[in-house]
N, C-alpha and C positions, 0 to 999 in steps of 0.2 A: 744454511738449509733448514735447521731447526726453527729459526725465526720465521721462515717462509711457511713451513708447515703449520706453525702456531697461528700465523695470520690467516691462512686458508681455513683452519678449523674455526676461528672466530667468525669469519665471514659466513661459513655454513651454518653456524649456530645462530647468527643473527637472522639469516634467511628462514630457518626453521621456526623461529619465534613469530615471524611475520605470517606464516601460512599454516602453523600447526593448530589443530583443533584443541578444545579443552580450556581456552582462556576463561570462558564463562561457564558457570555451572547451571545456569537457568536463564531463560528468556521470557519476558512478559511483554505481550503485544496488545496495543490498542489501535483500533482502526475501523475500516469499513470492508467493502467487498474485495478490495485489493489484497486483503490478508485474512479474511474470515475463513476459518477451517471447520466450521460447522455450527456456530451459534444460531445463525439465521434459520438454518434447516431444522434445528432442534426446537426453535420457537414456532415452527409451523410453516414458515415461508409462504404465507398467504398472498403477499403482494408480488411474489416472484416464483410461482410454482414450478416453472421450467427447470429450476436448479435441482429439483428432486430427480430429474430424469437424465438418462444418457442422451447425448454424448458427453455431458458434463462428467469429468473424471475418467474418461475412457482411456486416455493414453498411459497414465502411470498407475492409477488405483484400480482401473477397470470397472469402476462403479461410481455413482455420484457420492461425494463426501461433504457437500456444502461449499466446496471451493468453486469460485466463479471462473473456471478455466477447464481445459481438457486434462490438466494434470496438476503439477506442483506450482506453488506460488513463490514469490520471493522470500516470504517468511520461512518456507520449507527449505529453500537453498541456504538461507542464513543459519538455520538450525543444523543442517548437514555440515557446513563449514566448521562449526564449532563442536562437531561430534555429538550433538544432542538429538534426542528423538523429536519427531514432528510435534508441534504444540497441540495439545488437546483443547477443544473449545471449553470455555468455562462452564457452560450449561451441562456438559457431560460429566464434569468432575466436582461440581460445587458441593454435592452432598456426600462425596466419597472420601477416601483417605487423601491426605495432602500429596500433591504432585510436586516433587522437589526440583524437577528439571524445567519448570515453566508452564505457563498457561496462556491461552489466547482469549482475549476479551472482545476482539473485533466482531462487528456485526454488519452484514450486507445492508447498505442503505443508511448507515449511521452518519450523523452530522456532528460537527464540532459544537454548534449552538444547540440549545435545547429545543425540542419540538414546539414549545409555547411561542418562540420567536416566529416560527413559520406560520403557525395558526393565526398569529396577530397580523401577518402579511397576507392572509387568505391563501397560503400555499400549503398549509399543513396537510390537507387531504392527499397531496401527492407523495408524502413521505412513505417509505416502505417499512420503517421501524421507529419506535420511540426510544430505542436503546442507544441514546446519544453518548458522547464522550463522558459526560458527567455520570451517566448510569454505569458505564464501564469502570470508571474510577471507584464507584460504590462497590462494584463486584470485587475489585482488587482489594479494597479495604476489608471486605468480608473474608476473602481468601487469606489475607495476611494473618488473621487470627489463628489459622491452622498451620502456618509456616514457621512462626516464631512467636515468642512470648515477651521477652524483655527487649528493651531498646538496643542493648548491646548485641543481643543475638540477631535481631533484625538487621542492624547495621552491618554486621559481619556477613550475613547471608546476601544482602542486596548489593554489597560491594563486589560480589562475585557474579552478579546478574546483569544482563543487558536488557534495557527497556526500550521498546520502540513505540513512539507516539505518532502513529500515522502510517501511511498518508491519511490525514484528516483534513476536512474542509472542502474536498472536491464535491461532495453531495450538497453542501450548503450553497453551491453555485449551479451545479448541473440541473437540479430540479427546477430552480427559478428560471434558468435560461430556457429550458424546454417549455416552461409555463408562459414565457414570453417577455420576461424582464430583459432590459437592455444592459449592455456592458457598462454604460454610465451609471445606471442604477445600482448595479452590483459592486462597482468599485467602492461605493460608500459603505458596503458591508464588510469589506476586507479587514479593517481594524478590529471589528467585533469578532470575526471568525478567528483571526490570528490571536486575538486576545484570549479567546477560549482555549486555544492550544497552549498559549503561554501559561495560563492558569493551571492547566493540567500538569505541565512540566513542574511548576512550583510545588504543587501538591505532592507529586511523586518524589521530588527531591526531599521535601520535608518528611516523607514517609521512609526515606533511606536510600532512594535511587542515586547512583553516582554516574554510571555510564548510560547515556541515552542517545538514540538515533531518532532524529526528527526529519522525515522526508518532506520534500516539496511535491509539486503537482506534475503529472504527465502532460504532454501537449494534447489536451483533450480536443482541440480544434482539428485534430487529425483522425478522430474516432469516427467510425461508421454511423454511430447514432447522431452526432452533431452534423456530419456531412449530409445525412438524410433529412433530419428534422429541421435543421437550421440552414439549409442550403440557400445560396444567393444566386440570382440571375446575373449578378455583376461579376465578371471575370476577375476584376481587380481585388475582389474579396479573398482570393485564394493566392497562396504562395506557390513557387515553382513545383513544390512537392504535391500540391493539390489540397493542402490543409487550409482551414479558415484562419486568416491572419489575425483578425480582431480578437477571437477567442483565445488563441495561443498567447497573444500579447497580454491578455487579461490574466491568464494563469501564471505568466512570468511576473506580472505585477504582484500577484499574491506571493510568489516565491521571494521576491526582493523584499517585500514587507516582512515576511517571516524571518528572513536572514537578519534583518535589522533587529528584530525582537530577540532572536537567539543570542545575538552579540550582547545585548543588554543583560540577558539572563546569565551569560558566562561571567560578566563582570559582577553580577549580584551573587552568584554561587561559584566562586573561584575553585572550590574543591571538586565540583562536578565536571564531567567531560561530556559536553553537549555537542553532538555531531550532526551536521546537516547533510542529508542524503539528496543529491541533485538528480531526482528522477527525470526531470525534463532534459537536462544535458546528457544523461546517460542513455536516454532512449531516442532522442531526436535523429541520430544517424540512421535508425531503422526506417524512418519515414522519408529520409532524403535519398538513401541508396539501399533499399532493402535487399536487392539481388546481390549486392556486394558482400552481404553477410549471410548469404545462403537462403534468404526468404524469397524464393522464386514465385510464390503466390502473391507477393506484394504486401503492402502495409495498410492500405486504405479500405480494402474489401474484407469483410468478415468471413472467417472460415465457416462459421455456423450461423445460419439465418434463413430468412424466408423470401429471398429474392430482392430485386431492385438493383440499381447501379452499384451500391455498396454491400449488397446481400444483407441488408437490414430492413425488416418489415415489422413494424410495431405490433401488427395483428398476428404475426407468425414468428415470434422471436425464438431464439435457440432453446431447444428442449421442449418446445410446444408443437402441436400438430401443424403441419405445413412447412416446417423448417427442415433443412438437411445440413449435414456437415461435410466439409471437404475430406478427401481421402487422406491427405497428408497435412495435419495441422502444423507440423514443424516447418512447413514452407510458408506459413502465414504469420503475420505479426498480430493482427486483430482476431480474437477468438469469436466473440458474440456481438460485437458492435461497440462495446465500451471497455471490455476487459481483454487482456492479452493472452496469447497462447503460452503454454509451458515453455516452449523454445524461446519466445521473446522475453519472458520473465527471467529465464536463465541467462540470457544475453545481458539484460540490465543488471542482474545480480552480480555477474562477474565484473562489470564495469564499476560497480559500487565498491567491490572488494579490492580489485587490482588496477582499476583504470583511473583512479584519482578523483572519483565523483562523490566521495564522502569526505567532509572536512570538519574537524581533523580526521585523518584516516581511521577507519574502523579496525583494520589490522595493523598493529604497530607494536 
């Protein structure tokens, strides 16, 4: 009997380690609109003024915060799981006292490649920000000076920190696709985009990072923006869920290339724990059977928008005059045409934590 009780206590202890908060003492996040908690808003948000207005932020915060959703993002749910406060945007704390629990460097519209690349391709004017991944890394290095002084102190601190690099790269493709470039043309860019992400990982590891999460892409071919602006008269262009097959296949191609590079980095830095977060795999069930998961408003039509078959209108996008929001965002997957609702982000986050869509597992 004593042996049985001991065995049960061991099992319970193991389970508590898997799900208990507090494993990390800080989180540092790099990315774009999928995880920005206010940097773009603090920079003026000139290219996307609607983010300053309700209904952005209406569900959880009850006011706009700079998050591209009606409420919390995945980075917020990750912080909650580990018992940490929501990450403040870097531009809000850069000149203040050090924030020991982590900082968010993500910026809406950010690209993995530097803006100079896109200006050379005549696409630069479409960009929403110049705060690319390399700029965000520079912010981190500036912040690091206030967090630790010696190498040993930095190593000890960052060993207890979680670094998220992305999702990055989506904007490197989305802006050019909308500009009119083809899948074939952009496939040639994938090595450069993934290369920029890999360089960022190397830099962060050299700076002391040990535990890192590197996400892949969402199935952007299911977004209301792509379905509206890149629609095809050819029915064969769509899968049974109504998503654009060629674009989803492209983003899967990026993910596969990224996974190969991450494996090389694991071999190069055997002491680091580099985790791949499969955003595509974790979210695709929402587009195939949304009602099965309680999203009765569907997955392809945006909750907030200015009308049209997918409720996306470029001249009346969410937060701007002419747009309206659905009564129950939790019934919708798509929030504003390209970003998800809080409910959808929560769904994906849970699958990353508990559904086996982070490799190796984030909770272990």
